[in-house]
N, C-alpha and C positions, 0 to 999 in steps of 0.2 A: 504494500500500500504506500502510495506517495501522494500527498496533498500539498500543493504550493501555498504560499502565504496569501495569495489572492482568492483562495478557496477552490481553485480548480483541482479536481481529482484527476491526476495524470495516470496513475495506476491503481486499480482496485482489484484486490484478490487475484493478482496475476501469478500464474505458475509457469515455470519454464524449466524443463529438465534436459540436460545435455549428456550425450554418451561419448565416451572416449573413442576417437577415430571416426567422427562423422562430420558431415557438412550440414548444418542446421539452418534453414531459412527462417527469417523473422519478417512477417508480412503485416501490412496494415495501412490504412489511409493516413494521410498527414493529420497529426493530432490524435492518432490512435494510442499513443503512449510508448512507441518503440524506442525513441530517443531517450526518454526518461528512464526506461528499463535498462538500457545500455549504460546510461550515466550512473545508475545505481551499481551495476556490476563492475564498472570501472572506477568507482570511488569518487566520482564527481558530485553525485548527490547521495544523501543518506535516506534510507527508507524510514517511513513513519511506523510501519508495522510489517511483520513477516520475518522470515528467516532466509539466510543464504547458506547453503550447504556446499562445501567444496571437498570432494573425495569422501563424502559421508560425514564430514565433521562441520558443525556449525561455525561460521566465521563472520567477522565484521570487516568490511572493506572501507577504510576510512579516508583514502585518498588514491589518486592514480599511482603514486609511488608504491602504496601498499598493494594495489592490484597487481602491479608489475612484479613485486616481490612474491606474490602468491601465484605467479604464472599466468596472469591474464594480460593480454596485449590488445591494443585497439588501433586500427588504421582509420583515421578520420577521412571523410569525403574530401575535405580540403587539406592537402598535404601539409605536414608540419616539418618541412625541411628548410635548411639554411642554404639559399641558392649559391652563395659565394664560397661555400666549403665543398670539399670533395665528397664523393660517395662514402669512402671509408670514414672520414671525419664525422659525417652525419650518422653513420651506423653506430659509432662508439661514443657519440656525444653524451657527456654526463657520466659515463662509466668507462672512460678511456684508461688503457693500461699506462702505467707510469714507470719512469726510470729515475729514481731519486725524487726530485720535486718537479720534474718535467714530464710531459706526455711522451711516451715511447712511440714516436710516429711510425717507425719501421715495423714494430710489433702490431700497431693498430692496423696498418695496411694488410699485414699478413693475416691477422684475425678476421678482418673483413673479407679477405679473399677466401679464407677457410670456410666461413659460414656460407658464403655464396656458393662455393663448390659443393658443400655438404647437401644443400637443398637444390642443387642443379639450377641455380640462377646465374645465367651468363651475363655478367656485368663487369665493366672496367671500373674497379673501385678507386682508381686514381682520378677519374674524370670529375670535373666540377658539376654539381647538380644543375646549375643554370644552363648547362650545355647539353643535357641529356633529354631524350624524348619523355613525354608524359607517361608512357607505359613502363619505362625503366624507373621513373620516380615512384610509381606504385610498388614496384619490386623492392626498392630501397626502403620504403616504409615498412613493408612486411619483414625484411631482413632486420631492421631496427628492433622490431618486436621479438623476433626469434633470437637475436643476439642477447637480449635481456632475459631469455629463458621462458618465453611465452609457450604455454601448453594449450591455452584457450585463446583463439585469435578472433577478435571482432572486426569484421570488414563492413564499413558503411558505404553503400553504393560504390563498390570497387570498380565497376566497369563503366561508370558514367562518362568518362572521357577517353575510353579506349576504342581502337579500331577492332573489327572482327578478328584480325590476326592476333592483335595483342590480347584480346579477350580469350582467344583459344590458348595462347601461351600461358596466361594466368590460370586457366582452368586445369591445364596439365600439372602446373606446380601445386595448385590446391589439392588435387587428387593425390599427389605424392606426399604432401603434408599429412593428409588423412591416413595414408598407408603407414606413415611413420608414427601414428598414434596421436596426432594433434587433432583438436576439435576446433572447427571453424563455425562462427556465427555469421551468416551471409545475409546482410540487409540489402534488399533490392526491390525495385518496382518492376523489374523486367521479368515477367513471369516465364517466358520461354527459357531464360537462363537458369531460373530456379529449377525448372523441369530437367534441365540438362545436367546440373552440377550437384543438386542437393538431395540428401537422403530423406530428411523429415522437414516439416514446416510447422511452425507455430504461428497462428493467425490472430491478430489483435484487432479489436474494434471498440472505440469509445472507452479506451483504458482497460478493457477486459480481454482475457484470453478466450478465443472462440474454439480453442482446442488445438491439439497437435496431430498432424496427419502424415502418413507415408506419401511422399511426393509422387512416387511411381503410380499410385492408385488414384490420382486426382488429375483433372483437366485444368487448363488455365481459366476456363469459364467458371469452374467450381471455386477456384481460388479467389477470383475477382468477386464472385457473388458473396462469399464468406467475409471478404474484406469490407465491402461497402453495403451489404444487405440488400442488393438488388442486381438485376441483370446489367452488365456493362458491355457496350459495343466496343470490341477491340479492333475491328476493321470497318472502314467507312465506304459506303457507296458514293463515288464522286462523279459529279456531272462533268462532261467535257468542258474545258476552259473556253470562255467566250471573251477573247482579248479585246480590249478597247484602246483608248489613247495612252500614250506613254506618260507615266506619272513620275518616274524616277529615271534620271539619266546620269551616268558616270562616264567621264572621258579622261583617259590617260592619267588616272589617279596614282600618285606616288606619295608614300608616307614613310617618314623615318621616325623612330621613337626618340626619347629624350637622350639616349646614348648614341644617337646617330646611326643606329642599325636600320637597314631597309626592311620595312614590314609589309608594305603594299607596293607592288612593282608594276607601274604603268597598266593599271587595270581599267577596262572599259566594259560597260554593259548597260542594258536598258531593262526596265520592268514596266509592264503595261497593267492598267486596271483590268481586273478579272482574271488574274493569274497569281500563282504562288511560285516564286523563285526560291528554291531551297539552296542553301550553301552548307556543304559538309566539309569537314577537315579536322585534322588533329589540332587541338588547341595550340596557339602560338604561331599559326601560319598566316596571320594578318587579319583574321575575322574581327577581332576586337577593335583594331585600328580602323578598319573599314567602317564599322558601325559608328565609332566616335566621330568620324568625319561626316557621315550622312546625317547624324543627329545634331551636329553643331558643337559637340563637346571638344572637338579639336579643329582649329582653323589653320594649323601649321601644316600645309600640304601643297603639292603641286598638282595641277590638273583642274578639272571642272566637275562640279556636282550640281545638278539642277533638280529641284523638288517642285513638282507642279509647275514646270516651265519657268522657274525662278532660280537664278544662280544664287547659291546660299553662302558664298565666300564671306561676305561682310554682314551676314544676317546673324542676329542673336538667336539663342536657343528658343526663346519665346516666339520670335518671328517665324522660325522654321516650324515650330509646333503649330503655329496658327495657320500654316498651310495644310492643315488637316492631317498632320503626321502624328502617329502614336508610336511610342517606343517602350518595349518591354526589355529592360536592361539585363545583361548577363549576371551581374552581381546584385541580388535583390537588396542586400543590407547596405552595401556601399553606395549604390546609385539609384536604387528603386524605391526606397522608403525612408522616412524619418522615424526611427525606432522609438524615440522618446515621445512622439506625438500619438494621439489616439487614431482609431480607424477612420472616423469621420474626417479628421483633419488631413489624413493622407489621401483619402478618396477625392477630396476637393482641392488638393494642392495645385492642380493645373487647370482648374475651371471655376475658381471662386469669382471671377469677373463676369461670368455668364449672366445675362439679365434674369434668367430663371432663378438664380441664387443670390443676386446682388442688387440691393436697393440703392437709392440715392446716397444714403449715409451709412447704412448698416447691411450686413449680410442677412439673408432670409433664412434664419436658423431652422424654422419649422419645416420649410421645404427641403432644406439640406438633410435634416434628420429623417424625413420621410423617404427621400431618395436613397440615403445610406442604408436604411433598413431593407429597401427593395434590392439593392445590389448585394448586400450581405446574404439575403435569401437566394437570389438568383445564382450567385457563384458559390453557394454552400460554404461560406466562411464560418468555421467553428470558433465562436467567441462568446463572451458573456453579454456584450452589447457593443454598439458603435463607440462607446466611451473607453473601451479597453485599449491600452497602449499596444501598438503594433509589435513592439519588441517582445511582448509577452506571448505572442502567437507562435505556433510551430512554423518551421520554414515553409511548408507547403501552404499554410493558410496566409502567410505573408505574401506569397506569390499570388494567391487568389485575390487579395486586396489590390495588388498592383495591376493585375489583369483587368479587374473590374473597373479600376480608374481609367486605364488606357482605352478599353473597349467602349466605355460610356461616352467618349467624346465624338462618336460617329465619324471615325477617321476615313480618309481616302487612301492613305498609305500606312501600313503597319510594318514596323521593323521589330520582329520578335526574335530576341537573342536568347536561346536556351529557355523557351517559355515553359517547358514542363520538367525541367531538371529537378530531381528530388521530389517529384509530385506523384501521388498515388494514381492508380488506374482510373478511378472515378473522376478525379479532378482533371487528369490528362484528357479523358474523353470529352469533358465539357469544353476545355480550352481548344482542343483540336476541332471540335464541331463548330465552335464560334469562328475560328479562322476560316473554315470552309464557307460558312455563311457570309462572312465579309467578302471573301473572294467572289462568291456567286453574285453578290450585290454590286460588283464592279470595283472593289478595293484592290489595290496592289499590295501584295504581301511578300516581304523578304523574310524567310525563315532560316535562321542560323541555328543548327542543332547538332549535338554530338550523338543524339539518338537516331541511328540509321533507319530504324523502322519508321520513325516519325517523318523524316525527310523523304523517304522513299514513298510512303503512303499518301502524304499530303501534297508534295511538290508537283507542279506541272512541268517545269524545267528544273534541272538539278546541276549545280556547279560544284566542283571540288576545288578547294583552295589548298595550294601547296607552295610554301615559300613566297607568299604574297601575290601569286598569280593563279589563274584558273588552269588547273592541270587537265581538266576535262569538263565538258558540258553535255548533259543528256537531255534530249527533248521529250523523252517519255520515261519519267523517273520510275514509274511502277514496274518497268521491265528490266531494271538494273539489279543484278545480283549483289548481295552485300559483300561477298568476297572480292568481286571486281572493284566495287567502290573502295574497299579497304586498300587495294593495290594503288589506286590513284591517290588516296590519302597519305600513303607512306612514300610516295614518289617512285614506286616501282614502275608505274605506267604513267605516261603523259602524252596527250594528243598535241601534235604540232599545229594542226588546224582545228580550231574550235567551232564546230557546227552549232548553230543556234545561239551564239554569244550575242549577236546583234541582229535586230530585225532588218529585213531588206529595205524598209523605208527609211532607215537611219544610216548615218555614215558608217563606213566599214572600219574595221579595226586596223 
């Protein structure tokens, strides 16, 4: 049992049993209590009631250090690595071997090499973390936990940013950990992956356990129904795109980051109303920098970007947004919301000047409250009321608040950057359905996502970004195999001539 100070019951009579040498899935909607349960197991939170038994003995886990000492490790969704240090230095950080009063660097490198070889992780331990791919960073996080003696390993959304090839490699290594007697708690919203890798699954809903099931005997439909309490559409019937006028135009865009590194390399493309342009790619290949320019967050670039036929170079963010552009940012806490403000204040942060909500001298609070309640219900935001601080919500419910705010502006252009990352199947279904509805109504949608199933099923055209360029563009996204897409994402394949990059009525590349 875990009850927070604001009265929210996060876990109520939850039971979870783990077997030695199994991969155990933990499933549930956002706000179902998964994160709280894991925080209790890892010593970040203390339970208000109940027992924790470890190898049959009752124990108290008072801190993450205590959890690590008891053989419990956790790999967070957002990596906890120091970019400027080497792989070896990150692995031994805080428990480094010493020689006298100094760190024994030679021994540290050797110990990092030894543990990587022991678990068959092929990693250059001398490489700097900032220079290695995302998939390798995931492996470094796992090795950090194993180096500290983890027998139980908690993985929070471990495949969220991986290509199909990297996911396959991770699964091979997780199965070897299982064979060596390690227990893995696998938290994910990707039900197909749970079917592939997990032995049993505990499903949570509204802070309670709905039971533990053998994964082999369940379908993904059954899993989703137990999670959300209703039937969930996992695949959508999509009408053929009816493309209209060009609403977004990018020409010869070149962007360097603050260190002078080239991130977007002479990129050109158009997006028309009535279509979804999907952009796939391993994180760090220029997607974030592209979005920052298109939304006015970065004006330090070369080239031209036109939104609704207006050059945005000297336009403020507000002026760009007033061109009917909505933006769901990649980092919901850093760029998407104000955590210390309440839900209502966040919902109206970009539209308090609308006549519907603003009088001559004062805001129309009654109308705002009424509309806030409508949006909370429509987007199924789990909260006590619109007065609740956004920072007190689960990550998925914060995302719903952001999506409700952006979609309520009746946009003509939507830039959706990882719109369903860390979101349960029920919320994902709602967001994806709304994106298709906007597209069918003539909206231009740019969808940047690491979820390949998402970009393949929603996109009309699909571009793959690699090192700041489009490595390939597919005019019929639904016909593209995930493995092929992964090859483009990793730079194994690249098309010299990009079919479908620019419409015939526009200037050529």
